[in-house]
C-alpha positions in Angstrom: -4.4 17.9 13.4 -2.8 15.7 15.5 0.9 15.7 15.7 3.5 13.9 13.2 4.8 11.1 15.6 1.4 9.9 15.9 0.1 10.5 12.4 3.1 8.1 11.2 2.2 5.9 13.5 -1.4 4.8 12.4 -0.4 4.8 9.1 1.6 1.8 10.2 -1.1 0.3 11.4 -3.0 1.1 8.2 -0.4 -0.6 6.7 -0.8 -3.8 9.5 -4.2 -3.5 9.1 -3.8 -4.1 5.1 -2.0 -7.1 5.8 -5.0 -8.5 7.5 -8.2 -7.6 4.8 -7.6 -9.7 2.0 -9.7 -13.3 1.4 -7.6 -15.6 -0.1 -5.9 -14.8 -3.5 -8.6 -17.6 -6.0 -9.9 -16.3 -9.0 -9.8 -19.2 -11.4 -11.1 -16.6 -14.5 -7.3 -15.2 -14.4 -5.4 -18.1 -14.2 -4.9 -18.2 -18.2 -2.9 -14.4 -16.9 -0.4 -16.2 -14.7 3.2 -15.0 -14.9 5.8 -14.3 -13.2 6.7 -11.4 -14.9 3.6 -9.6 -13.5 5.5 -9.7 -10.1 7.5 -6.5 -11.7 4.5 -4.8 -10.8 5.9 -4.6 -7.5 9.3 -2.8 -7.8 9.1 -1.6 -11.3 6.5 1.3 -10.8 8.9 2.9 -7.8 11.5 3.3 -10.6 9.2 4.2 -13.3 7.5 6.9 -11.3 10.6 8.7 -9.8 12.0 8.9 -13.3 9.1 9.8 -15.3 8.7 13.1 -12.4 12.5 13.6 -12.8 12.5 13.7 -16.5 8.7 15.5 -16.6 6.9 17.1 -13.5 3.5 17.4 -15.3 3.7 13.3 -15.0 2.7 13.8 -11.8 -0.5 15.4 -12.6 -1.2 12.1 -14.4 -0.6 10.3 -11.8 -2.9 11.7 -9.7 -5.9 11.9 -11.8 -5.1 8.5 -12.6 -5.7 7.6 -8.8 -8.6 9.8 -8.7 -10.5 7.9 -11.8 -8.7 4.1 -10.5 -9.3 4.1 -6.8 -13.2 4.7 -6.3 -14.1 1.6 -8.5 -11.0 -0.4 -6.8 -12.3 0.5 -3.4 -15.9 -0.8 -4.4 -14.8 -4.3 -5.5 -12.6 -4.5 -2.6 -15.5 -4.1 -0.1 -18.1 -6.3 -2.7 -15.5 -9.5 -3.0 -12.3 -9.1 -1.5 -11.9 -8.2 2.1 -13.1 -10.7 4.7 -16.9 -9.9 5.7 -17.3 -8.7 1.5 -20.4 -8.1 0.7 -22.1 -6.5 -2.3 -24.0 -3.5 -0.8 -20.8 -2.7 1.1 -19.3 -0.7 -2.4 -21.8 1.9 -2.2 -19.8 3.0 1.1 -17.1 3.9 -1.2 -19.4 6.9 -2.3 -20.5 8.9 0.8 -16.3 8.2 1.8 -15.7 10.3 -1.4 -17.9 12.9 -0.2 -16.3 13.4 3.0 -13.3 13.3 1.6 -13.6 15.8 -1.2 -16.2 17.7 1.5 -13.2 18.0 4.2 -10.5 18.0 2.2 -7.8 19.5 3.8 -9.0 17.9 7.4 -8.3 14.8 9.4 -11.8 13.3 9.0 -10.9 14.1 4.6 -7.5 12.5 5.0 -9.6 9.9 7.0 -11.8 9.0 3.9 -9.1 9.3 1.3 -6.7 7.1 3.1 -9.3 4.5 3.3 -10.2 4.9 -0.3 -6.4 4.6 -1.4 -5.7 1.3 1.2 -9.2 -0.5 -0.4 -8.0 0.2 -3.6 -4.9 -1.4 -3.1 -6.6 -4.0 -1.5 -7.7 -5.2 -4.9 -4.5 -4.4 -6.6 -2.4 -6.8 -4.3 -4.7 -9.1 -4.1 -5.1 -9.7 -8.2 -1.7 -9.7 -8.6 -1.6 -12.7 -5.9 -4.2 -14.3 -8.2 -1.8 -14.0 -11.3 2.0 -14.3 -9.8 3.0 -17.6 -8.2 4.1 -17.1 -4.3 7.7 -17.4 -4.9 7.4 -14.5 -7.5 5.6 -12.4 -5.2 7.9 -12.6 -2.2 11.1 -11.8 -4.5 8.9 -8.6 -6.3 8.6 -7.4 -2.3 11.9 -7.8 -1.7 13.0 -6.0 -4.6 10.7 -3.1 -3.9 11.7 -2.6 -0.8 15.4 -2.9 -1.6 15.0 0.0 -4.9 12.8 2.0 -2.3 15.4 2.1 0.3 18.2 2.8 -2.3 15.9 6.0 -3.9 15.5 7.3 -0.1 19.3 6.9 1.3 20.8 8.3 -1.9 18.0 11.3 -2.1 16.8 10.2 -5.4 13.3 10.0 -4.1 12.6 13.1 -2.0 12.2 15.4 -4.7 9.8 13.6 -7.4 7.9 12.5 -4.6 7.3 15.8 -2.9 6.0 16.6 -6.6 3.4 14.2 -6.5 2.2 14.9 -3.3 1.6 18.2 -4.1 -0.2 17.3 -7.3 -3.9 17.8 -6.9 -6.7 17.3 -9.1 -8.9 20.5 -10.1 -11.9 21.3 -8.5 -10.5 20.7 -4.6 -10.9 17.2 -5.5 -9.2 14.6 -2.9 -6.1 13.4 -3.7 -6.0 9.5 -3.6 -2.1 8.9 -5.2 -0.5 9.1 -1.6 -1.9 8.3 2.2 -2.0 11.6 3.8 -2.9 11.5 7.7 -2.5 14.4 10.1 1.4 15.7 9.3 2.0 12.3 8.0 2.4 11.2 4.5 2.6 7.7 3.4 3.6 6.6 -0.7 0.2 4.5 -2.1 3.3 2.0 -2.9 3.7 1.3 0.7 0.0 0.8 0.9 0.2 -1.5 -2.2 3.0 -4.0 -0.6 0.9 -4.3 2.2 -2.4 -5.4 0.8 0.2 -7.7 -1.6 1.7 -9.3 1.1 -1.9 -9.9 3.1 -3.1 -11.3 0.0 0.0 -13.8 -0.4 -0.6 -15.2 3.7 -4.5 -14.9 3.0 -4.2 -18.8 2.6 -3.3 -19.4 5.9 -5.6 -17.0 8.6 -3.2 -17.6 11.7 -0.5 -16.4 9.4 -1.9 -13.7 8.0 -3.0 -12.3 11.4 0.7 -12.6 12.8 2.1 -11.3 9.9 -0.9 -8.0 10.0 0.6 -7.9 13.8 4.4 -8.2 13.5 4.3 -5.7 10.0 2.4 -2.7 12.8 5.0 -4.2 15.4 8.1 -3.4 12.9 6.7 -0.4 11.6 5.6 1.3 14.2 9.6 0.7 15.4 10.8 1.8 12.3 9.1 5.0 12.5 11.6 6.1 15.7 14.1 6.3 12.7 12.0 9.7 11.9 14.2 11.3 15.0 16.7 10.8 13.0 15.9 10.8 9.4 13.4 12.9 7.8 12.5 10.2 5.2 12.2 6.8 5.4 11.4 4.0 3.0 7.8 2.4 4.4 8.3 -0.6 2.2 11.2 -2.0 4.0 9.0 -2.7 7.2 6.7 -4.9 5.3 9.4 -6.9 3.7 11.2 -7.4 6.7 8.3 -9.2 8.0 8.1 -11.0 5.0 11.6 -12.4 6.1 10.7 -12.9 9.4 7.5 -15.0 8.7 9.8 -17.0 6.2 12.9 -17.5 8.8 10.2 -18.9 11.6 8.3 -21.2 9.0 12.1 -22.5 8.4 12.7 -22.7 11.9 9.7 -24.7 12.9 10.4 -27.3 10.3 13.9 -27.9 11.7 13.0 -28.5 15.1 10.1 -30.3 14.1 
């Protein structure tokens, strides 16, 4: 396995890549579902998952099977229609990825394949969310998600439920898709989801989206240096900081103009 510092750095780069991947979020068929309340899909799951696992540890088993069933088709959707350069035949790539993730579950190749499936599933989820939520509310959802995540980490309320969820595994050695596992580092599914959501939010302007991707990667890798002092960090925070920096930069340019 590769060392922790390199493993976590790669996961932060994956977050940056997820910002760059989605196409512009437009789906006329979903217009009638548009509501600001869907923005709760960003912050609420963290609190719900932590609470559910704290009350009943078997909730973690349900979540790992939910991810196992839901992530492959969502990843196929991303490859077929949502990521830039998507083509319907690309959806078939999920099959060999799943096979590698299962056959080499405990090795770096297996980690990588499972990570790709989970990350692509997050692209679909983030894109769908942005299709049905007004942009202002998506931004508030990202900030709220980061705030709740940071509070749970700093108050030590996240670590134990998170460890339980990370340890949960489906039967028959099937891959764990409810988290991002690469080398010696772990990152939550929500950390990938929030990055993909930001990417879908910015996708209307390709230059802004790429700037957001580079900024997210840079902030994320810089944030990782805190691991020299802390064991657990809220990886949603670099994404919220990226959004804040882009908003402040946009206001600054508007003022100077």
